[in-house]
C-alpha positions in Angstrom: 170.5 185.3 116.7 167.6 184.4 118.9 164.2 186.1 119.0 161.3 184.9 121.1 157.9 186.5 120.8 154.8 186.1 122.9 155.8 182.6 124.0 153.2 180.6 126.0 153.8 177.1 127.5 151.5 174.9 129.5 152.2 171.9 131.6 148.7 170.4 131.7 146.5 173.1 133.3 149.5 175.1 134.5 150.2 178.2 132.4 154.0 178.3 133.0 155.1 180.9 130.4 152.6 183.7 129.7 153.7 185.8 126.7 157.5 185.8 127.1 159.5 187.9 124.6 163.2 188.3 124.6 166.2 188.3 122.2 169.9 187.5 122.1 172.0 189.4 119.5 175.2 188.1 117.9 178.1 188.2 120.2 176.4 189.0 123.5 175.6 187.3 126.7 172.1 187.8 128.0 171.1 186.9 131.5 167.7 185.5 132.4 167.0 185.9 136.1 164.2 185.1 138.5 163.4 183.0 141.5 163.1 179.2 141.4 160.1 177.9 139.7 159.2 181.0 137.6 159.8 179.4 134.2 163.5 180.1 133.4 164.4 176.5 132.7 161.1 176.1 130.7 162.2 179.0 128.4 165.5 177.2 127.8 163.9 173.8 127.2 161.3 175.3 124.9 164.0 177.0 122.8 166.0 173.8 122.6 163.0 171.8 121.5 162.6 169.8 124.7 159.2 171.3 125.4 156.6 172.2 122.8 155.1 175.6 123.2 151.4 176.3 123.2 151.8 179.4 121.1 154.3 182.1 120.2 157.3 182.2 117.9 161.0 181.3 118.3 163.4 182.3 115.6 167.1 181.2 115.5 169.2 183.1 113.0 166.0 184.1 111.1 164.6 180.5 110.9 161.4 179.5 112.8 162.2 176.7 115.2 159.3 176.5 117.6 158.0 172.9 117.7 160.9 171.4 115.8 162.5 168.2 117.1 165.4 168.9 119.5 167.9 167.0 117.5 167.2 169.2 114.4 167.5 172.4 116.5 170.8 171.1 117.9 172.2 170.5 114.4 171.2 174.0 113.3 173.8 175.2 115.8 172.0 175.8 119.0 173.7 174.1 122.0 172.1 173.4 125.3 174.0 172.9 128.6 171.2 171.7 130.9 171.0 172.3 134.6 171.4 168.6 135.5 174.5 168.2 133.1 173.3 164.8 131.8 176.6 163.1 131.9 176.2 159.6 130.3 176.8 156.8 132.9 179.3 154.2 131.9 181.1 156.4 129.4 184.5 158.0 129.9 185.1 161.7 129.8 186.4 161.4 126.2 183.5 159.2 125.1 181.1 161.8 126.6 182.9 164.5 124.7 182.7 162.6 121.4 179.0 162.4 121.7 179.0 166.1 121.0 180.2 165.3 117.5 176.6 164.2 116.8 175.7 167.9 116.6 177.8 168.1 113.3 177.2 164.8 111.4 178.8 166.1 108.2 182.1 167.3 109.8 185.3 165.6 108.8 187.3 163.4 111.2 190.1 166.0 111.1 187.7 168.8 112.1 186.3 166.7 115.0 189.8 165.9 116.2 190.6 169.7 116.2 187.4 170.4 118.2 188.3 167.8 120.8 191.8 169.2 121.1 190.4 172.7 121.6 188.1 171.4 124.3 191.2 170.0 126.1 193.0 173.3 125.7 190.0 175.1 127.3 189.7 172.5 130.1 193.1 170.9 130.7 191.7 168.9 133.6 189.4 167.0 131.3 192.4 165.9 129.3 194.0 164.5 132.5 190.8 162.7 133.3 189.9 161.6 129.7 189.9 157.9 130.5 187.9 158.3 133.7 184.2 157.5 133.9 182.4 160.8 133.5 179.9 160.4 136.3 182.7 159.8 138.8 184.0 163.4 138.3 183.2 166.0 140.9 180.3 168.3 140.4 182.5 171.1 139.0 184.3 168.8 136.7 181.1 167.4 135.4 179.9 170.9 134.6 183.1 171.5 132.7 182.5 168.3 130.8 178.9 169.3 130.0 180.0 172.7 128.6 182.9 171.1 126.7 180.6 168.4 125.2 178.4 171.1 123.7 181.4 173.2 122.5 182.9 170.3 120.4 179.8 170.6 118.3 180.8 174.2 117.5 177.4 175.8 118.3 176.5 179.2 117.0 174.5 180.0 120.2 174.7 178.6 123.7 171.9 178.1 126.3 173.5 177.6 129.7 171.2 176.7 132.6 172.4 177.2 136.2 176.0 176.4 135.6 177.3 177.2 139.1 174.6 175.6 141.2 176.1 173.7 144.2 179.7 174.3 143.1 182.6 175.4 145.3 183.7 179.1 145.0 186.9 178.2 143.2 185.0 176.3 140.5 182.4 179.0 140.3 185.2 181.4 139.4 186.4 179.1 136.7 183.0 178.6 135.2 182.4 182.4 135.0 185.9 182.8 133.5 184.9 180.3 130.8 181.7 182.2 130.1 183.6 185.4 129.8 186.1 183.7 127.4 183.2 182.4 125.2 181.7 185.9 125.1 185.0 187.4 124.1 185.2 184.8 121.3 181.9 186.1 120.0 179.7 183.1 121.0 176.2 184.4 121.9 174.8 183.0 125.2 171.5 182.9 127.0 172.4 182.4 130.6 170.2 181.3 133.5 172.0 181.8 136.8 171.1 182.4 140.5 174.3 184.3 141.3 172.8 187.4 139.8 175.6 189.9 140.4 178.3 187.5 139.1 176.1 186.8 136.0 175.5 190.5 135.4 179.2 191.1 135.4 179.6 188.8 132.4 176.4 189.8 130.6 175.6 192.5 128.2 171.9 192.6 128.9 169.3 190.9 131.1 165.7 189.9 131.5 163.9 189.2 134.7 161.1 186.6 134.8 158.4 186.5 137.5 155.3 184.2 137.3 155.9 183.3 133.7 156.2 186.9 132.5 159.1 189.3 131.8 158.9 192.0 134.5 162.2 193.8 133.9 164.9 194.2 131.3 167.9 196.3 130.7 171.7 196.8 130.3 173.8 194.8 132.6 176.2 197.7 133.1 173.5 200.2 134.1 173.2 200.9 137.8 169.6 202.1 137.2 168.7 199.0 135.3 170.2 196.8 138.0 168.1 198.6 140.6 165.0 198.0 138.5 165.9 194.3 138.4 166.2 194.0 142.2 163.0 196.0 142.7 161.1 193.8 140.2 162.2 190.4 141.6 162.5 189.3 145.2 165.5 187.0 145.0 
């Protein structure tokens, strides 16, 4: 579904990504781990079209997407849940969710209604709060809203960046339960997460990033590969 090859990204004179290569296959969750500031979010933003790469290739379901506008990439079926959630101020929960319909402009009203109903089934609390202004929700509730807003667009691949940062343990459990459910439904996910062991438990494979380069990769269920991850990156 996603194949990144020899990706380089600069912010001015800073060489942030230095030849990153990774892949996400259909139906799997792939963890992308590393310390703060090593380029994980830059990988996500570049794939989503928010950052233009210096060089390298990004293919989504066989199509080259590097350098394409972010709205076009989104409408191809690649959904991004950003670290800062980006809940629209002044909009209710339901209005924020309906903005996710912009990912599928040609979908019928009936299909959009079903997608909204499915979001409320997945996150019942959002249905209870649907008339509440989105930015007044708690951090965990806003994270649910950010995920649900992308899901109503029925993405074919999800990028999820730091979904549990700053959240209470109970909400962390719920977020990981949601990611597990999405994996079981066959939605491929590239996941950036600081809770490495929790993320490994919901992942099929992983990559470790250090100073803009992949320094380890392996199977999430392999004890040897997990040890290699911990030896490669000082979390």
